[in-house]
C-alpha positions in Angstrom: 0.0 0.0 0.0 2.5 2.1 0.8 4.5 1.2 -1.7 2.0 2.1 -4.1 1.4 5.8 -2.9 5.0 6.2 -3.7 5.0 5.4 -7.0 1.4 8.3 -7.6 3.4 10.8 -5.9 6.4 10.4 -8.0 4.3 9.9 -11.0 2.5 13.4 -10.2 5.9 15.1 -9.5 7.5 14.3 -13.1 4.5 15.1 -14.8 4.5 18.6 -12.9 8.0 19.3 -13.8 8.0 18.3 -17.2 5.0 20.8 -17.5 7.1 23.8 -16.1 10.0 23.0 -18.2 8.2 23.0 -21.2 6.8 26.2 -20.5 9.8 27.8 -19.8 11.4 26.8 -23.2 8.4 28.1 -24.9 8.1 31.8 -23.3 12.0 31.7 -24.4 11.5 30.8 -28.0 8.0 33.7 -27.7 10.5 36.4 -26.7 12.8 35.7 -29.0 10.8 35.4 -32.1 9.6 39.1 -30.8 13.0 40.6 -30.2 13.9 39.5 -34.0 10.6 40.6 -35.4 10.5 43.9 -33.3 14.6 44.8 -34.8 13.3 44.0 -38.6 10.9 46.2 -38.5 12.8 49.3 -37.1 15.7 48.3 -39.8 12.3 49.2 -42.2 12.1 45.0 -43.1 8.6 43.7 -44.4 8.4 41.4 -41.1 6.3 37.6 -42.2 5.7 35.4 -39.4 5.1 32.2 -40.1 1.9 30.9 -37.9 2.4 28.4 -35.2 0.4 26.0 -34.1 -0.5 27.1 -31.2 -3.7 28.1 -30.2 -4.7 31.8 -31.0 -6.0 32.2 -27.9 -4.2 32.1 -24.8 -5.0 30.4 -21.4 -5.7 33.6 -19.9 -8.4 35.0 -22.9 -5.9 37.5 -24.6 -4.6 36.9 -28.1 -1.7 35.1 -28.5 1.6 36.2 -29.7 1.6 34.4 -32.8 -1.9 36.3 -33.6 -0.7 39.6 -32.6 3.1 38.6 -35.1 1.1 38.2 -38.3 -0.4 41.7 -37.7 3.1 43.9 -37.4 3.6 45.4 -40.9 4.8 48.8 -39.8 7.7 50.0 -42.1 9.2 53.0 -40.9 10.6 53.7 -44.5 11.9 57.0 -45.2 12.5 57.0 -48.7 10.0 59.4 -50.7 6.5 58.3 -51.9 5.2 58.5 -55.1 3.6 61.6 -55.8 5.1 63.7 -52.8 5.5 67.4 -53.4 9.6 67.9 -53.5 10.4 69.4 -49.8 12.4 72.3 -51.3 10.2 73.8 -54.1 12.9 75.9 -55.9 10.8 75.4 -59.7 7.8 77.2 -58.9 7.4 80.1 -61.4 6.7 83.8 -59.2 5.6 87.2 -60.0 7.4 89.9 -57.9 7.3 93.8 -58.3 8.8 96.4 -55.8 8.2 100.2 -56.5 11.0 101.8 -54.4 10.6 105.2 -55.4 7.2 106.9 -56.1 7.4 110.6 -55.3 7.1 114.2 -55.9 9.2 116.7 -55.5 7.7 120.2 -54.9 10.0 123.6 -55.8 10.8 125.4 -52.2 12.8 128.5 -52.1 15.1 128.1 -55.6 13.2 129.7 -58.7 16.1 127.8 -60.3 14.1 124.5 -59.5 11.0 123.4 -61.0 8.3 120.9 -59.6 9.9 117.3 -59.3 8.4 113.6 -60.1 10.4 110.4 -59.7 9.9 106.5 -60.2 12.4 103.3 -59.5 10.1 100.4 -60.2 12.1 96.6 -60.5 10.3 93.6 -59.9 11.3 90.2 -62.1 9.3 86.8 -63.1 11.1 83.0 -62.6 12.3 80.9 -59.7 15.4 80.7 -57.8 18.2 80.5 -59.8 17.0 82.0 -63.8 14.5 85.1 -63.6 13.8 87.9 -66.2 13.8 91.3 -64.1 12.5 94.8 -65.5 13.5 97.8 -64.1 12.7 101.6 -65.4 13.6 105.5 -63.8 12.0 108.2 -64.8 12.9 112.1 -63.4 12.4 115.2 -64.1 14.7 118.6 -63.2 17.0 117.2 -61.0 20.9 118.3 -60.5 21.9 115.1 -62.7 19.1 116.0 -66.0 18.1 119.7 -66.5 14.6 118.2 -69.0 13.1 114.7 -68.2 15.1 111.5 -68.2 13.1 108.2 -68.3 15.1 104.3 -68.7 14.3 100.8 -68.9 15.5 97.5 -69.1 14.9 94.1 -69.4 17.6 91.8 -68.2 18.4 88.3 -67.4 19.2 87.4 -63.8 21.1 84.2 -62.8 21.7 83.8 -59.2 25.0 82.8 -58.5 25.8 82.5 -54.8 23.7 83.5 -52.1 22.2 86.5 -51.9 23.4 87.6 -55.6 21.9 87.7 -58.9 24.4 88.0 -62.2 22.2 90.2 -64.4 22.9 91.0 -68.3 20.4 92.7 -70.8 19.8 95.7 -72.8 18.2 99.1 -71.9 16.5 102.0 -73.6 17.2 105.7 -72.7 14.7 108.8 -73.5 15.1 112.5 -72.6 14.8 115.5 -74.3 17.6 118.4 -75.3 17.5 121.1 -77.1 14.1 121.2 -77.3 13.6 117.8 -78.8 13.9 113.9 -77.9 16.5 111.9 -78.2 16.8 108.0 -77.9 20.0 105.6 -77.2 20.5 101.7 -76.7 22.7 100.4 -74.3 23.9 96.7 -73.2 23.7 96.1 -69.1 26.2 94.2 -67.4 25.5 93.8 -63.8 25.2 92.3 -60.4 22.3 93.1 -57.6 22.6 91.0 -54.4 22.5 91.6 -50.1 26.1 92.8 -48.5 27.2 92.4 -44.9 25.1 94.6 -42.9 22.2 94.2 -45.0 23.1 97.4 -47.9 21.4 96.5 -50.7 23.7 97.0 -53.5 23.9 97.8 -57.6 26.5 97.8 -59.6 26.0 98.0 -63.7 27.9 98.9 -66.4 26.6 100.6 -69.4 27.9 100.4 -73.3 25.3 102.7 -75.9 25.0 101.4 -79.4 28.7 104.2 -80.3 30.5 102.4 -77.8 30.0 105.5 -74.9 30.7 103.5 -71.8 28.9 104.7 -68.0 28.4 102.7 -64.9 25.5 103.8 -62.0 26.3 102.2 -58.3 23.1 102.6 -56.4 23.1 101.7 -52.7 20.3 101.6 -50.1 19.7 100.4 -46.4 16.7 100.4 -44.1 16.8 101.2 -40.3 14.0 100.3 -38.2 12.5 102.8 -36.2 9.8 100.8 -35.0 8.2 97.2 -37.0 5.8 100.1 -38.9 8.0 103.0 -38.8 11.8 102.7 -41.4 14.3 104.9 -42.6 15.7 104.4 -45.6 19.6 105.4 -46.7 19.8 106.3 -50.6 23.0 106.7 -52.5 23.3 106.6 -56.3 26.3 107.9 -58.3 26.8 108.0 -62.1 30.0 107.8 -64.1 31.1 108.2 -67.5 33.8 107.8 -69.5 33.0 109.7 -73.2 31.8 112.8 -72.7 28.1 112.7 -74.6 26.7 116.3 -75.1 22.9 114.8 -76.1 22.4 112.6 -72.9 23.8 115.6 -70.1 26.8 113.6 -69.8 30.3 114.7 -69.5 33.5 112.2 -68.5 34.6 111.3 -65.0 32.0 111.6 -62.0 28.8 113.1 -63.3 26.6 113.0 -60.1 26.2 112.4 -56.8 23.0 111.5 -54.4 22.2 111.2 -50.9 18.7 110.5 -50.0 16.6 109.9 -46.2 13.2 108.5 -46.7 11.1 108.2 -43.8 7.7 105.4 -44.3 5.3 104.2 -42.4 4.4 100.4 -43.2 0.4 100.4 -42.6 0.7 97.0 -44.4 3.5 95.7 -45.5 3.4 96.1 -48.8 2.0 99.9 -49.0 4.0 102.7 -47.3 3.9 106.7 -47.5 6.8 108.3 -47.1 8.6 111.5 -46.5 12.2 112.4 -47.6 14.7 114.5 -48.2 16.8 114.3 -51.0 20.8 116.2 -51.5 22.1 116.1 -55.6 24.8 117.2 -57.1 26.7 117.3 -60.2 30.3 117.7 -61.1 32.8 118.8 -63.8 31.3 118.7 -67.3 28.5 117.4 -66.7 27.2 120.0 -64.6 28.4 122.7 -67.3 26.2 120.5 -69.6 23.3 120.5 -67.2 23.8 125.1 -66.7 23.6 125.4 -70.3 19.9 123.4 -70.3 18.7 125.6 -68.0 18.8 123.4 -65.0 20.1 123.2 -61.3 23.8 121.5 -60.5 23.0 121.3 -57.2 19.9 120.6 -55.3 18.2 120.3 -51.8 14.4 118.8 -52.8 11.8 117.9 -50.3 9.9 114.7 -51.4 6.5 112.8 -50.8 5.8 109.7 -52.1 4.4 105.8 -51.9 6.6 102.6 -51.8 4.4 99.4 -52.6 5.6 95.9 -53.5 2.7 92.7 -54.8 
């Protein structure tokens, strides 16, 4: 009797020990498979786990790991998807126009000057690398031009480095001379960009149809008094190698102009302003201006509007 009881106890212990070992081995295999699936999924691979012969539901009521592994299909792939836009869209074409100067300058004090108007407009159409530029300037009765002077430029612009565009194209200039109109064509080559300390610089070389060479340098800088009240400093000078009488141009340094314009931006694209312009011509150019009845040294008040769109 005692021997039979001992045999039964031994049999029970052997069964329990076998079941424990089997459960431990199965759990280890499950953890190993889970770790492999996690690493392969993180590496961006498609994970397809074969079905395990175990039941689909664990004894505690939760889905088994084999059932969960079949549903793991998350692939962290960073390659661009078909049809997605480029993260840097540098091929889109845009149109931009800046009316930097559009002003009226009344006669103040001197009888040698008349009411004056002036504009300076530029813009471009294109992308980040290639653009078509258009520029126009006009003035009347300044220290550089006794009567009116209007020019228009059409240029090709190419991005050459950060903040700088190389420009080349043509320019047409027309003005009054001894009661009649004169017009000439010029080739234009220049650079437009932003130098350190936020100075907008625009040096341009002009070659006329008859071979006359001249140059212009424009420089502007904005000083923020507040977020809306801005003081613009403007400097412009012209020089020429040859003397061209009909266009009131002497050889050497032609003129210097300093301008101060205080604007208030009602909105970013529209700002009325008041300003002061100091303009003087030199040498042979000053002589030609006097011969045309102009004043080669002027201090002018200005009122106008600056806008862009």
